[in-house]
C-alpha positions as CSV (number, residue, x, y, z in Angstrom):
1,M,146.3,10.8,188.2
2,G,146.5,11.5,191.5
3,L,148.5,9.3,193.9
4,A,146.9,8.9,197.2
5,H,149.8,6.9,200.1
6,T,147.5,5.6,202.4
7,V,148.2,3.4,205.8
8,L,146.9,-0.3,205.3
9,Q,146.6,-2.9,207.9
10,A,146.2,-6.8,207.7
11,V,146.6,-9.5,210.7
12,R,149.1,-12.1,210.4
13,G,147.7,-15.5,209.2
14,D,144.1,-13.8,209.0
15,D,143.0,-13.0,205.7
16,A,143.0,-9.6,204.9
17,V,140.3,-7.8,202.5
18,L,141.7,-4.4,201.8
19,I,139.3,-1.7,199.7
20,L,140.5,1.0,197.7
21,A,138.7,4.4,197.1
22,L,141.3,5.6,193.9
23,S,140.8,9.2,193.2
24,N,142.4,11.8,190.6
25,A,144.9,15.0,191.4
26,D,141.5,16.7,191.5
27,G,139.7,14.5,194.4
28,T,137.1,13.1,192.1
29,A,136.9,9.2,191.9
30,T,138.9,7.3,189.3
31,D,136.9,5.9,186.8
32,L,137.7,2.3,187.0
33,T,134.8,1.1,184.0
34,G,136.8,-1.2,181.2
35,K,140.1,-1.3,183.6
36,T,141.9,-3.7,185.5
37,V,143.9,-2.9,189.2
38,T,146.6,-4.9,190.6
39,W,148.1,-4.7,194.0
40,A,151.0,-5.7,195.5
41,A,153.3,-5.8,198.5
42,K,157.1,-5.7,199.0
43,A,159.5,-5.6,201.7
44,N,161.7,-3.5,200.4
45,P,161.0,-1.2,197.7
46,A,163.9,-2.0,195.1
47,D,163.0,-5.8,195.6
48,A,162.5,-7.5,192.3
49,D,160.0,-9.5,193.7
50,P,156.4,-9.0,195.7
51,A,156.1,-10.4,199.2
52,L,152.6,-10.1,199.0
53,G,150.9,-10.9,195.4
54,P,150.3,-9.5,192.7
55,Y,145.9,-9.8,193.5
56,T,143.6,-9.1,190.8
57,A,141.2,-5.9,192.7
58,I,137.4,-6.5,192.1
59,V,135.9,-3.9,190.9
60,L,133.3,-2.8,193.4
61,D,131.9,0.6,191.7
62,A,133.9,1.9,189.1
63,L,132.4,5.1,188.7
64,A,133.5,5.5,192.4
65,G,136.9,4.2,192.1
66,T,136.5,1.4,194.8
67,C,137.6,-2.3,194.3
68,K,138.5,-4.8,196.3
69,V,142.0,-7.0,197.1
70,T,142.1,-10.1,199.1
71,I,145.0,-10.9,200.2
72,P,144.8,-15.1,201.3
73,R,145.6,-15.9,205.0
74,A,148.7,-18.4,203.6
75,A,150.0,-15.1,202.4
76,T,149.7,-12.8,205.7
77,A,150.9,-15.8,207.5
78,A,153.9,-16.4,205.5
79,T,155.3,-13.0,206.0
80,S,158.5,-12.5,208.2
81,G,158.3,-8.6,208.4
82,W,156.0,-6.1,209.7
83,A,155.7,-3.3,207.1
84,Y,155.5,-2.9,203.2
85,A,155.3,-0.8,200.7
86,W,152.5,-1.2,198.8
87,D,151.1,-0.2,195.2
88,A,148.4,-0.4,192.9
89,Q,148.6,-0.8,189.5
90,M,145.9,0.4,186.8
91,T,145.8,-1.4,183.1
92,D,143.8,0.3,180.3
93,G,144.7,-1.4,177.1
94,S,148.4,-1.3,176.8
95,L,148.7,1.7,179.0
96,K,149.7,0.5,182.8
97,E,149.8,3.1,185.8
98,P,150.4,3.7,189.0
99,V,147.3,5.0,191.1
100,A,147.7,4.3,194.6
101,R,150.6,3.7,197.4
102,G,151.4,3.1,200.4
103,V,152.5,1.2,203.4
104,L,150.4,-2.0,204.8
105,V,150.8,-3.0,208.3
106,I,151.2,-6.4,209.3
107,L,150.1,-6.8,212.5
108,D,150.4,-10.5,215.1
109,G,147.0,-12.1,216.2
110,Y,146.0,-12.2,219.2
111,T,143.8,-15.2,219.1
112,A,143.6,-18.9,217.7
């Protein structure tokens, strides 16, 4: 399983919709058929609990390896930092493995 490292962005106080395209080490799409993907972010990777999530992703196209994570505006509004380490984990039965990771940047909104 290839572990992509991706920078994602969200606006503080807005709903955030994140689209993840997961791929294997050889570049082919990760087959999400029958699998569950969860996403979470921490202010510090050593923290015991995530600052955001965990959220269960909605699979958009299982064979293409795409899924969607929605972070509600109340959660982004409650953030105090601007950069969070995130990861996505795929569960298939009893097997759980990381499939992507990166940094979530929280931007301040400019309109009400």
